[in-house]
C-alpha positions in Angstrom: 108.3 86.3 71.0 108.9 83.3 68.8 112.4 83.3 69.6 111.6 83.2 73.3 109.1 80.4 72.6 111.7 78.5 70.9 113.9 78.7 74.2 111.0 77.8 76.5 110.3 74.7 74.4 113.9 73.6 74.3 114.1 74.1 78.2 111.0 72.4 79.1 111.9 69.4 77.2 115.3 69.3 78.8 113.9 69.6 82.2 111.5 66.8 81.9 114.5 64.4 81.4 116.2 65.4 84.5 115.5 63.7 87.8 116.1 67.0 89.8 112.9 68.4 88.2 110.8 65.8 89.8 112.9 65.8 93.2 112.0 69.8 93.2 108.3 69.0 92.8 108.1 66.2 95.2 110.1 68.1 97.9 108.0 71.2 97.4 104.6 69.3 97.7 106.1 67.4 100.7 107.4 70.5 102.6 103.9 72.2 101.9 102.0 69.2 103.1 104.2 68.9 106.3 103.5 72.7 107.1 99.8 72.0 106.6 100.0 68.9 108.9 101.7 70.8 111.8 99.3 73.7 111.6 96.5 71.4 111.5 97.3 69.8 114.7 97.9 73.0 116.5 94.6 74.4 115.4 92.3 71.4 116.0 93.7 70.5 119.4 91.1 72.9 121.1 88.4 73.3 118.3 84.8 72.3 118.9 83.9 70.5 115.6 80.1 71.0 116.4 80.3 74.7 115.5 80.6 75.6 111.8 82.3 78.9 113.0 85.3 77.0 114.2 85.6 75.0 111.1 85.6 78.3 109.1 88.2 79.7 111.5 90.4 76.6 111.0 90.0 76.7 107.2 91.0 80.4 107.1 94.1 79.9 109.1 95.1 76.8 107.2 94.8 78.7 104.0 96.8 81.5 105.3 99.7 79.5 106.4 99.8 77.3 103.4 100.0 80.3 101.1 102.6 81.8 103.3 104.6 78.6 103.2 104.3 78.6 99.5 105.3 82.1 99.2 108.6 81.5 101.2 109.2 78.1 99.3 108.8 79.8 95.9 110.9 82.7 96.9 113.7 80.5 97.7 113.5 78.2 94.6 112.6 80.6 92.0 116.0 82.5 91.9 117.9 79.0 92.2 115.9 77.7 89.1 116.3 80.8 87.1 120.1 81.3 87.9 121.0 77.7 87.5 119.7 77.6 84.1 121.7 80.7 83.0 124.7 79.7 84.8 124.8 76.3 83.4 124.5 77.7 79.8 127.1 80.2 80.5 129.7 77.8 82.0 129.1 75.4 79.1 129.7 78.1 76.5 126.2 77.4 74.9 124.9 80.9 75.9 127.2 82.5 73.7 126.5 80.1 70.8 122.7 80.8 71.3 123.4 84.5 71.3 124.8 84.5 67.8 121.8 82.6 66.4 119.0 84.5 65.0 117.3 84.8 68.4 118.1 88.2 70.0 119.9 88.4 73.4 116.6 89.8 74.8 114.6 87.0 73.5 117.2 84.6 74.9 117.0 85.8 78.3 113.2 86.1 78.2 113.1 82.4 77.0 115.3 81.4 80.0 113.2 83.3 82.4 109.8 81.9 81.0 111.1 78.3 81.0 112.2 78.6 84.6 108.9 80.0 85.4 107.0 77.2 83.7 108.8 74.8 86.1 107.8 77.2 89.1 104.2 77.0 87.7 104.3 73.1 87.9 105.4 73.5 91.5 102.4 75.6 92.2 100.3 72.8 90.7 102.0 70.3 92.7 100.9 72.1 95.9 97.3 72.6 94.9 96.1 69.6 96.7 97.3 70.8 99.9 95.5 74.2 99.1 92.4 72.2 98.3 92.7 70.6 101.7 92.6 73.9 103.5 90.0 75.2 101.4 87.6 72.2 102.2 87.1 73.5 105.6 85.5 76.8 104.3 85.8 80.2 105.6 87.9 81.5 102.8 86.6 84.4 100.7 87.3 84.2 96.8 89.0 87.4 96.9 91.6 86.1 99.4 92.4 83.3 96.8 92.6 85.8 94.1 94.9 88.2 96.2 97.2 85.2 97.1 97.9 83.8 93.8 98.0 87.5 92.2 100.8 88.5 94.6 102.6 85.3 94.3 102.6 85.5 90.4 104.0 89.1 90.7 106.4 88.2 93.5 107.8 85.1 91.5 108.0 87.2 88.3 110.1 90.0 90.2 112.5 87.4 91.8 112.7 85.5 88.4 113.8 88.8 86.5 116.4 89.8 89.3 117.7 86.6 89.4 118.2 86.4 85.6 120.1 89.9 85.9 122.4 88.7 88.6 122.9 85.3 87.1 124.8 86.8 84.0 127.7 87.7 86.3 127.7 84.5 88.6 129.3 81.1 88.5 126.6 79.5 90.8 123.2 79.9 91.9 123.8 81.0 95.5 125.2 84.5 94.6 122.2 85.4 92.6 119.9 84.2 95.3 121.4 86.4 97.9 121.4 89.5 95.5 117.9 88.8 94.4 116.6 88.8 97.9 118.6 91.7 99.0 117.3 93.7 96.1 113.8 92.4 96.7 114.1 93.5 100.3 115.4 96.9 99.2 112.3 97.4 96.8 109.7 95.8 99.0 110.6 97.2 102.2 113.0 100.0 102.3 111.7 101.9 99.3 108.1 101.6 100.7 108.8 103.7 103.8 108.7 107.0 101.9 105.0 106.4 101.2 104.3 106.3 104.9 105.9 109.6 105.3 103.9 111.1 102.3 100.7 109.8 103.4 101.2 109.8 107.0 99.4 106.4 107.2 100.8 102.9 107.7 98.5 101.6 105.0 100.5 103.6 102.4 103.2 101.0 102.9 101.0 99.1 100.5 101.6 101.6 97.7 104.8 99.8 96.6 105.4 96.8 99.0 104.3 93.7 97.4 105.1 91.7 100.4 102.9 93.9 102.5 100.0 93.6 100.1 100.4 89.8 100.2 100.5 89.3 103.8 97.8 91.9 104.6 95.6 91.3 101.7 95.1 87.4 102.2 93.4 88.3 105.7 91.6 91.4 104.6 91.5 91.8 100.6 91.0 95.3 99.4 91.1 96.8 95.9 94.1 98.8 96.4 96.1 95.7 96.5 95.8 95.5 92.8 98.3 98.3 92.3 101.5 96.9 93.8 100.6 93.7 91.9 100.5 95.5 88.6 103.4 97.9 89.4 105.8 95.0 90.2 104.8 93.2 87.2 105.6 96.2 85.0 109.0 96.6 87.0 109.8 92.8 86.2 109.6 93.5 82.5 111.6 96.6 82.9 114.4 94.6 84.8 114.4 92.0 82.0 114.8 94.7 79.4 117.6 96.1 81.2 119.1 92.7 81.6 118.9 92.3 78.0 120.9 95.5 77.3 123.6 94.3 79.8 123.7 91.0 78.3 124.5 92.7 74.9 127.4 94.6 76.5 128.8 91.4 78.1 128.8 89.7 75.0 130.6 92.4 73.3 133.1 92.7 76.0 133.7 88.9 76.4 132.2 88.9 79.8 133.9 92.1 80.8 137.3 91.0 79.9 137.7 93.3 77.1 135.6 96.5 77.7 137.3 98.4 74.8 135.4 95.8 72.3 132.1 96.8 73.8 132.6 100.5 72.8 132.5 99.1 69.2 128.9 97.7 69.6 126.2 100.2 68.8 123.8 98.3 71.1 126.1 98.9 74.1 125.2 102.5 74.0 121.7 101.6 75.2 123.2 101.4 78.6 124.6 105.1 78.2 121.1 106.3 77.1 119.7 104.5 80.2 122.3 106.4 82.3 121.3 109.9 80.8 117.5 109.1 81.6 118.6 108.0 85.1 120.4 111.4 85.7 117.2 113.2 84.6 115.0 111.2 86.9 117.4 111.9 89.6 117.4 115.7 88.8 113.6 115.7 88.8 113.4 113.8 92.2 115.7 116.3 93.8 113.9 119.3 92.8 110.3 117.8 93.7 111.8 116.4 96.8 109.5 118.6 99.2 106.3 117.2 97.7 106.0 114.0 100.1 107.2 115.9 103.0 104.5 118.8 102.4 102.1 115.9 101.8 102.9 114.3 105.1 102.6 117.5 107.0 99.5 118.9 105.4 98.0 115.5 104.0 95.0 115.7 106.3 94.0 119.2 105.3 95.0 119.0 101.6 94.2 115.7 100.1 95.1 116.5 96.6 98.8 116.7 97.7 98.7 112.7 98.0 98.4 112.4 94.2 101.7 114.1 93.4 103.3 112.3 96.5 102.0 109.0 95.0 103.6 109.6 91.6 106.8 110.9 93.4 107.3 107.7 95.4 106.7 105.5 92.3 109.4 107.4 90.5 111.7 107.1 93.4 111.1 103.5 93.4 111.9 102.8 89.7 114.9 105.2 89.8 116.4 103.5 92.9 115.8 100.1 91.6 117.6 101.0 88.4 120.5 102.6 90.3 121.0 99.5 92.5 121.1 97.4 89.3 123.5 99.6 87.4 125.7 99.7 90.7 125.7 95.9 91.0 126.6 95.6 87.3 129.5 97.8 87.6 130.7 96.3 91.1 130.4 92.7 89.7 132.1 93.3 86.4 135.1 94.8 88.5 135.0 91.7 90.7 134.9 89.3 87.8 137.9 91.1 86.1 
């Protein structure tokens, strides 16, 4: 962790000297405040301010729209900030120099991600006055605030880890941005659909969909929302671990230009071990595939079927996410060469 802390300290000091850092913060706060003003005008055009219930309704809607706007703005800026930091180091050749220091590749990547997240955290702080304005009207439950920031933290961490993975193969921030959101859409929306089949309930979409937990949880916070938050925080660290292994293989193969040299690196075989584990998970999923189907059909009569179905869809999500990242690695390496 000390190695990653060194990278974070270096990047934070460098970032404070750039005018782009302050432009990002000012633009973020301005956009959030503009959204607040537009929503405020729409809501207050017909409200009777003599009734406290109307003020509470306005406060609730303003808070929701402010947090929704913050979610989308951070979703756009986080992959750009993470990818830009890694791509700049790679294009300047300093990423390879850092990799041959006493800092391990995994610590190097974590440090780059955490330093970018520190800038994202400052963006959130810049938007706090706008959030405070919405809270001043009342009508917002403390649980809604906790859900909003918890889901935002998990979402930002997920996007940052995905962007760090894709940035290792890119020459600019646009490619990682598109690939990151494509993968996030796959994980948060597409891979959440089997849960609906297994549970025969639309609320099961929240078993794995962080986006669903965010948008539904702010309006109606419930305890189950803690699971997708914890799930995607764990998956984010798993993605960063995979990115560290991929980074080692890229260094050994000189960015994919000399794959034979990579075979001489013992650490590269971590990718091969990952592939063997992936094959084992796929085998388990194939042979246990009827479980979610039976759960969806008999779920109303046999509630115990929901437990193995829940485990099955979580394993399917992790396996599919790893498969997408490994397939993207192979494709991007071929494209680069």
